[in-house]
N, C-alpha and C positions, 0 to 999 in steps of 0.2 A: 429554377428561374430566380433571378435576384430581385430583391425588394427595392423598388425605385425610390422609396423614402429614405433608404439607407445610403448615405453618400460617403465618398472617400474624404480623407482629411483635406481641408482647404489649404491651398498654397497660392498666394498672389503671384508667385514667380512662374507658375505653370500657365502656359498660354491660354488654355481653355477653362481655367478655373473661374467659377462664378464669383468668387471673392474679389477677383481683380475688378470686375465691373462695379461691385458695391464700393470698393475702395475708391475707384474713379468718381463715382457719384458723390460720396461723402467729402472727397478732397477737391472737388471741382471749385472753381472760383467762387460761385455763389453757394454751393453746398456747405463749404467750410463756414462761411459767414452766417448762413441761416442756422446751421446747427449751433454755432457758438452763441448767437443771439438768443436762441430758444433755451439755452441753459439758464438764462436770466428769468425765464418764466414763459407762460403761454402768451401768444400774440395773436391779435386779429390781423388779417392779411395786410391792410394798409399801414398799420402800426409797424409790422415787421418790415414792410417795404421802406418805410421811413428810417427804421433802425439800420437796415442794410443799404446804406446810401449808394446810389448809382445803379442799382439793379432795376431793370425794366419790369413792368407788371407781368409781361409774358414770360420772361426768364425766371422770375420768382415763382410763378405758377408752375412752370415745367419742373423747376428744381424741387419744389415741395411735393409734387406728384411723384417724382422719381424717389425721393427720400421716404415718402409714405409707402410706396411699393416695396422698398427695401426693408421696411419695418423699423425705420428710425424716427419717423414723424407720424403723429396721429392728428387727424382732422376731425374736429368736433363741431357739429351743427348745433347751435344754441337755440332753444325753444323760445324765441322772442319774435316780436312783430316790429319790423321785418326780421326774418331769420338772419342770424349772424354766424360766422364761422371763426373758430379759433384753431390755432395750430400749437401743438405741444410736442414734447419728446416722449417716446416710449422708453422703457428702462434701458434698452440697448442704445437708443439715440442719446439718452442722457450720458451714458458711459462714453460714447464716441464724442459727443459734444464737449464734455469736460476735458477730455484729452486734447481735443483741438483747441480749446480755450487756453490750456496750459501751453501749447505750442505757440499760440498767438502772443501770450504774455512773454514768453521767452524771446520771441522775435522783436516785439516792441521794446523790451528792456535792453536788447542788444543793438538797437539802432545806432547809437554813437559809434560802436566798433564797426558796424556794417558801413556806415557813411565814410568813416576813415579809410576802410579797406577799398571802397569804391574810388575815393579820391586818389589814393596811392596807385591803384590799377590804372585809372584814366590818365594819370600823369606820366606813365611809362610809355 
């Protein structure tokens, strides 16, 4: 009988591979922004919501729960009155978040070329 804890090599190109779902969660619209923001440091929920401008409370909550389930985000309840919650990155989450931040910086730095390309395309 095979050991269920031993898994095959992950491949996001395989239809049923679990890594595809994790990739989708991390690279979702709000997942990317939450992970990138959390590379700056731990955030309380409302501060993170302000940092990720435009995300609804519900969507941020769902995104954080999904990223926590995937082992990218850690939720810490602070022993204060009233209790407060902070979100931070796990070591894996920090690695993913850093790479996403690099991608964000690349895209932001390339916006003049992107806008020029769009204008040329739209003129055709």
